[in-house]
C-alpha positions as CSV (number, residue, x, y, z in Angstrom):
1,X,0.0,0.1,-0.3
2,X,1.1,3.7,-0.9
3,X,1.0,6.7,1.0
4,X,-1.1,7.9,-1.9
5,X,-3.9,5.1,-1.8
6,X,-3.3,5.7,2.0
7,X,-4.1,9.6,1.7
8,X,-6.8,9.2,-0.3
9,X,-9.3,7.1,2.3
10,X,-11.6,8.0,4.3
11,X,-11.2,8.1,8.2
12,X,-13.6,5.2,8.8
13,X,-11.7,3.8,6.2
14,X,-8.5,4.2,7.9
15,X,-9.6,3.4,10.8
16,X,-10.8,-0.2,9.7
17,X,-7.6,-1.1,7.2
18,X,-5.7,-0.4,10.6
19,X,-7.5,-3.0,12.5
20,X,-7.8,-5.6,9.5
21,X,-3.8,-5.2,9.3
22,X,-3.4,-5.3,13.0
23,X,-5.3,-8.3,12.7
24,X,-3.9,-10.1,10.1
25,X,-0.1,-9.4,12.0
26,X,-1.3,-11.0,15.6
27,X,-2.7,-14.3,13.1
28,X,0.8,-14.2,10.8
29,X,2.6,-14.5,14.5
30,X,0.7,-17.4,15.5
31,X,1.6,-18.9,12.3
32,X,5.3,-17.8,12.7
33,X,5.3,-19.5,16.5
34,X,3.8,-22.7,15.3
35,X,6.3,-22.6,12.2
36,X,3.6,-22.5,9.1
37,X,4.1,-19.2,8.1
38,X,4.8,-19.0,4.4
39,X,5.9,-15.8,3.8
40,X,8.0,-14.2,6.7
41,X,7.8,-10.6,4.5
42,X,4.2,-10.4,5.1
43,X,5.0,-9.5,8.5
44,X,7.3,-6.8,7.6
45,X,4.3,-4.8,5.0
46,X,1.9,-5.4,7.4
47,X,4.0,-3.1,9.9
48,X,4.8,-0.5,7.1
49,X,1.3,-0.4,6.2
50,X,0.0,0.3,10.0
51,X,2.5,3.1,10.4
52,X,1.2,4.8,7.3
53,X,-2.1,4.7,8.6
54,X,-1.7,5.4,12.0
55,X,0.7,8.5,10.7
56,X,-2.2,9.5,8.4
57,X,-4.8,9.4,11.0
58,X,-2.6,11.5,13.0
59,X,-1.6,14.0,10.4
60,X,-5.0,14.6,10.1
61,X,-5.7,14.8,13.9
62,X,-3.3,17.6,13.8
63,X,-5.2,19.0,10.9
64,X,-1.8,19.4,9.2
65,X,-2.1,19.3,5.7
66,X,0.6,16.8,3.5
67,X,1.4,17.8,0.0
68,X,2.5,15.1,-2.1
69,X,6.1,15.4,-4.1
70,X,4.4,15.6,-7.3
71,X,2.6,18.6,-6.3
72,X,6.0,19.8,-4.4
73,X,8.2,19.3,-7.5
74,X,5.6,21.6,-9.8
75,X,5.2,24.3,-7.2
76,X,9.4,24.2,-7.0
77,X,9.4,24.2,-11.5
78,X,6.6,27.6,-10.8
79,X,8.9,29.1,-8.9
80,X,12.5,29.0,-10.7
81,X,9.5,29.5,-13.9
82,X,8.8,33.0,-12.2
83,X,12.5,34.1,-11.7
């Protein structure tokens, strides 16, 4: 899941996705302990996804407006053209 995709979700969708990811993480950790885990890299992916979801939720609670990198680059290019 990319951060741009996460930013397009509503708050309720973010909370739901976070809950699903945490539940899947729990299930995968159980599989890991029993030796049945087929794809250990999925744990790392889920951990990063949860961090992205929590970051966006935190930004929204604080009222921060975050521009995408594309928007930042185009703004920088516009400023250079003005000079």
